[in-house]
N, C-alpha and C positions, 0 to 999 in steps of 0.2 A: 341474341334473338329471344324475344319474349314468347314463350310457348303457353299453351292453354292447359288448364287443369280442371278436373271435376272435384269439387269439394262436397263431401257428404257427412253430415253430423246426425247421429241417431241416438236418441235418449229415451229410455223407458219412462212411462207415466203411469201413476196409479189410476185405476178405473174411475174412482170417484172424482178425479180432477179432469177427466177427459172432456165432459160436456162444456165446462167453463173455458177450458183451453181452446176448444174448437170455436166457441163464440168469440174469443179474443182474436183468433186467426181470421175469422170471417170479417171482423171489423177492420183488421189490418189489410185485408184483401181489397178493400175499397180504394186504397192508395198504396199500391205496392212499392212505388218509388220513394215515398216520403212518410210512411207510417211510423208509429212510435215504437214498434217492436224492432224490426230490421228494415230500415229505409234503404233498400237495395240501390236506389238511384243516387244515393250520396256516398256509396262505397266504391271508390275508384277501381276500375278493372272488372266490373261485373257485366258480363254479357247477358246472362239469364239467372234468375234466382227464384226459388220456390220454398214455401213452407206448407207442410201438410201433416196431418195426424192420422195414423192407422189405428182403427178400432181394435179392441180386444177380440181374440179369435181362439179357435182350437186347431191344432195341427192335424195331419192325416191320421195320427194315432190317438187323437182325443186329448192330447196334453194342452193345457191352457197357454195362450200367448198374450202378454200384456200389451196395452196400447203403446205405440211408438210415436214420438215427435221427431220429424225429420226436417232438417234445413239443408237445401242443396243449392249450389251455385256453380256456374260455368265461368271461370275466371282467367284473367291474364296473370302470368307469373306464378311463383311458388305458392303452394297452399298456405304455408305458415305465414308468409308475408300478408296474404289476404286475411287470415285470421286476426292478425294484429290490427289491420285496418277496420275489420268488422267490430272488434272490441272497442276501438277508439271512437267509432261513429255511433254504434248502437248503444253501448254503455248500459244504462239502467233498463233499456228495452229488453236486453238479454236476460236480466233478472226476472222480469215479468214473464218472459217466454219460457225460460228453463227453470224457473224457481220451484216448480212442482215436480221436477225430475229428480231421480235418485242421485245423490252425491253433489247436488249443486250447492256451492258455498252459501251459508246462511248470513243473515244480517245485511250489511253493506259491503259486498265483496269488492276487492280491488281489481284493477285491470289484469294484474297477474293471476289472480284467482279465477277470473272469468276465462282467461286464455288457457289456463291449465285444464279447466273443465272441458272446453271445446276440443282441445288436443286429445284428451282422454277418450272422447266420444267420436273421433274421426273414424270413418269406415272406408277402407280402400275399395274402389270399384272393381268389379270383375272384368269389365271392358268399358272403354271410353272412346267415343268418336267425336272429333271436332271437324267441322266442315273444311276449314283451311288452317292448318297449324301455322302459328306465327302471326295471324291477322288479328290485331288487337281491337278493343272497343274504340279507342281513339282513332285508329286508322279507318275503321268502318264509318264512324260518324263524320270524320273529316272528308272522306271521299264522297259521301252523300252530299255534303256541303259543296264540294268542288263541282259535282255534276249540276247542282242547282245554279251555281254561279255561272257556269259556262253556258247553260241553257238561257239564262237571263242575258248574258252578253250577246249570244247569237240572235236572240229576239230583237235586242236593241240595235244590232248592227246588220240586220237583214238587208237593207237597201245597199249598204256599202259593200257587202260581201257577195251579193247575188251575181252569178256569172263567173265568179273567180274559181280557179281550179282547186281541188281538195288540198293540195300542199300549201297553197296560199292561205286558205281558210285555217288550216292547222297552224301556220306561222302566226296568223293574227291572234289566234287563241293563246299561243305561247307568249306573245307580247302583252296580251291583256293580263296574264298571270304575273308577269314581271312587274306590271304597274300596280297590281292590286295588293295592298299590304296584308289584308286578311288571308290571302292565299300564299303567304311567304313559304309556308311548309311544303306547298305543292311544287316548289321550284327544284326539288330534288326527288329522286325515285325512292321507293321503299328500300331500306338497306337490305342487302343480301345476308343470309345467315352466316355467322362467323365461322372461321375454320374449326374452332374447338367444337362448336355445335355439330358441324357436318361430320367431323371425325367421330364424335360420340354416337351419332345416329348410325353411321356406317358400322361402328363396332357392335351396336345393339342388333342391327340387321343381320350381321354375320354370326353373332354369338349364339342365337337360338339354333340355327341349322348345324353349327359346329358342335354344340352341346349334344345334339341328337345323333350326330354321326356315329359315335362308337356303339350306339344302341340299335343301329340300323338292322343288323342281322337278327337281333332279338325281336324287333318290331315286325320284320317280314315274317319270321317264324310264327309270331303270335297273331298275325292278321287273320288267318282262317278262324281261329278260336274266337277272336273279337267279333268277327262277322256273325258267327253262329249265336253268340250271347246277345249281341245287339238285336238280331232278327227275332230271337225268342222273346226278348223284352218288348219289341215293337208289336208282336202278335198277342202278348198276354197282359201287358200293362193296361189297367183300366183307362178308358177314354170316354168318360161320360160327356154327353152333349150339353153344352152350356147355352142357356137361353137368358138373355139379359133381363133384369127386372125393369119394368116400365118406369118405376119411380126413379131408379138409378139413371136411366137414359135421359129422363127429363131433367134431373139435377145436373148431369154432365152437359147437356145441350145448353143450359143456361150460362155456362162459363166458356163456351166455345164461340169462335167466329166473330170476335169483336175487333180484331185487327187483321193484318195480312198473315199473321202467325197464330199458331195454336200450341198448347202444351199437351203432353200425353204422359200419364202415369198409369202403369198396369202392374198389379201385384198378384203373384201366384205361388203355389207350392211346387217344390221340386219333387218329382216322382220318388217314392220311397226306395231305399236300397243303396248300397255302396256304389254299384255300377253306375246308376244314374247320376249320383252326386259327382263321381269322378269324371264322367263324360261331360257333365255341365261345366266343370272347371276347365277341362281341356278345350272345349269349344269356345268358351269365353276368352281363354288365354290366346287362342288362335285369332279370334275376332279382334282382340286388343292389338295384337301384333300387326294384323293386316291394316287396321285403322291407322296405326302409327306410320307404317312404311309403304303401304300401297294406296289405300283410299284416304289420302291426306290432303287432297286439294279439290274441294267443291264437287266431289262425285263419289258416291258410295255405291259402287257396282251398278251404275246407271241411274240411281236415285239422287237427284240434285236439289231436293227440297228440305233436307235436314240441316239444321244449324249445329246442334249438339245432341248426343244421346249417350246413355250409360246403362249398364246392368250392375246391380248391387245385391250381393247376398245378405240376407237378414236371418236372425234367429238360428244361429249355428248352421247356416246354409240349408235350413228347411224351407225358406222362402226366397224369392228373388223379386226385386222391383225393377222395372224397366221404365226409364223416363226419357222423353225426347222433347225437343223444340223444333217445330216444323212449319212449313208454309201450306196454306190452303185448308180445305175442309178435311175432316177425318176420313170421309168416304174416299176422297181422291188420294189421300195419304196411304190408305190400305190398298187401294187399287194399284198404286204405283209400285208398292212392294210385291204384290201378287204377280203383277205383269213382268217385273224386271228382276226380282231377286227372291222368288219363292223358295229356292234351294237354301238360301241363307236364313230365311225365316224358319224353315224346318230344322236346320242345324241348331239355331240359337234357342228356339222355343220348344222343340219336341221333348225336352227333358222336363217340361212343365206338365203338371197333372191336369188332365182334361183336354190337352191339345189334340186336334184331329189326328187320326192315325197316320204315321209317317212310314215310308218304306225305304230301307237302306239309308237312313239318316237325312237324305236330301230330297226324296221324292214323295209325291202325294201331299198329305198334310195341308198346307196353306192353299193348295190347288182346289180344295173343296171350299170355294169362296164363301158360301153362306155360313158353313160351320166355323171357318176361321174368323170371320167378322163377328159372329156371335160370341166366340171365345174371347176375342179381344175386348169387346164391349162389356162382357160379363165380368172381366177381370180389371177393367179400368177403374181407377180410383180418383175421386174428386180432389183437386188441388185448391186449397183455401186461399193461398197467396201465390201469385205468379207475376214475375217482373221480366220485361224485355227492355234492353237499352236502346233498341232500334225497331220498335214494333211495326213500323210501316214499310220495312225493307224485307223483301224476300231474299233467299240465298242467291237467287239469280241476279237480283238487283245489286247485292253486295259484290258479287263477282264481276258484274258489268262495270260497276263504279271503279273497281280496282284496275280493270283493263283500260278504262279511260285515263286514269292517272299514269299507268305504265306507258300509254301511247304518246305521252308528252315528250318522251325521251328517245334518243336514237334516230337513225335515219329510216325513212319510209319511201316506198315508191308511191306513185299517184294512186294506184289501185289499193294499196294498203291504207293510205290516208283516207280514201273514200270509205273503206270498210270501217275504219276507226270512227269516222264522223257519224256513221249510222248508229253507233252506240249512244250518241247524244240525243 
């Protein structure tokens, strides 16, 4: 079974090179699929890709932070195999992109040199969410093609099929697929995950609770102290109100709502202190575990519009960047989260400096709608290059297309066939 991975490459940039590098990214952003730096559309297995540069800054203690160049991709298969494809396709484009970064090989680097640099600058995400684990780019694109072909067949065959019962129409569709050479792949269902994969996932599912089991008495005994420390932090941590800069809002609006999907990148500081840093790690670990074993098929606690999302620690865990690829407008995206999973937002983001005050980790916080939306917009960061392999498909479209393919196989009652036909 091909699983999905989040690939994140982070490389520091000298301040004097940052303006020219941003201009280079903006030029590449005009053609995210085929640009001369990283042509994401030509790299097999890319669902989404982005390039962005974070400006120089100072942390909460006044220490300087250098600009960072980031390459992110949501990909099929192992990250290292994707890096090899990236180097093979992008080649000299990587030299132009990363050539101003510390440690990049000088002159005319070999493929091995480029690969070594990228591997050295890989950053592991704190948490990663994939809409449906195992659903590849190829499958998504093919199943969109299948739906279009079936709709065309039904339009052409309307007179012949009118008045026939749902099972007869379904049978006619199956016969059409058998005759159509371009849909040969659709004559078989998506392969089930192999035994080795299922065993590995079961082992991981059980490993975490089993590892915690010996510490249960200690965790129970320490719970009251944790609750007191947590509440003290919630009451005393600074929570300055964020008001987005109109110029930033205008810049962000210019790169949004061009397709059925949008991208989101938000950057913020982790609240100072060991307690907050540890709590942020624990929450993201739990988020990653739940995304892998619970929310792993087209539904993130009621939110069904996200394709991929990740949290990544930066600058020795002083900052976190959250990136997602979602459907619809930003306003509807934020409303969806507030209405359905505000408790999750509070847990995931309340360790961020300036987040609206949270009570007992899960309450209040994002429920202050205006404060929460201003916080997100203020911390949102423009993405210079953003690529989607299927920009006109929502997550619901992708799931519906998968159900159409699945409905070609097995037995159905007339009622089930009628429900399946409505998906077309």
